[in-house]
Phi, psi and omega in degrees: 000127173261126182238135185225085170288153183235131186230168177281317183231099186300333184291336176292339190291329183302328184293349182259008184301314185294320175293320173299316179297322182297329176260017168101011180256140178258130176281132178245009180066217180284330176056044177093350175239119185298133177084005183255151161237131187237137178230141177230147182235133175112009175055242182291328180284338178041069182285322183235134174236132173240113177256112182254128180234157177277159193305320183264013182287134178297346178291335176298306183302312182303317182287318177293326177295317181296312173308301185297324179297313182295331180293325180261359183231074184299334175296319175295316185294321177295316180293318174299313180297310179304320179294311180300319175301310182300313181296318180296329177284323180286326188228065186293334186241011187234075182306322180298315176301320179291320178292316183293327181289333179260355188303305183303315178292322179293319182292325180292315178293319179302317178306307178296320183289311179300312178300314175300316184297319180287327178295308177302315175305317182289330181289312177294323175295323176296319185289320178294323179296321183289322183291326185253027174283000000 
């Protein structure tokens, strides 16, 4: 399960590391993505992932676009899910290999997703402009 809170000040999140640990989450800091705070739960099973971003971070758009794209493209969601399942079986204790294995497909989906998201946002903004002129 992926959860993405968006906050005003990302640096304040570090104050909650102990509280998150108390409820079973391990703090991973930025974990390779500048400006993010990442927590995971479930040790090797990694059942819950919390990606926290500051309001204007481009990671917010990227994550929402990816999620929305998979919701309306079930074939892409299945392909991505099947690949993640295969990789989790092949690399149960090698997170770097798991991530590397899904990277190409994830980037391909992300490229399409962000283009779709921006196109829809531009369309909605133009409609809103026309309505409120």
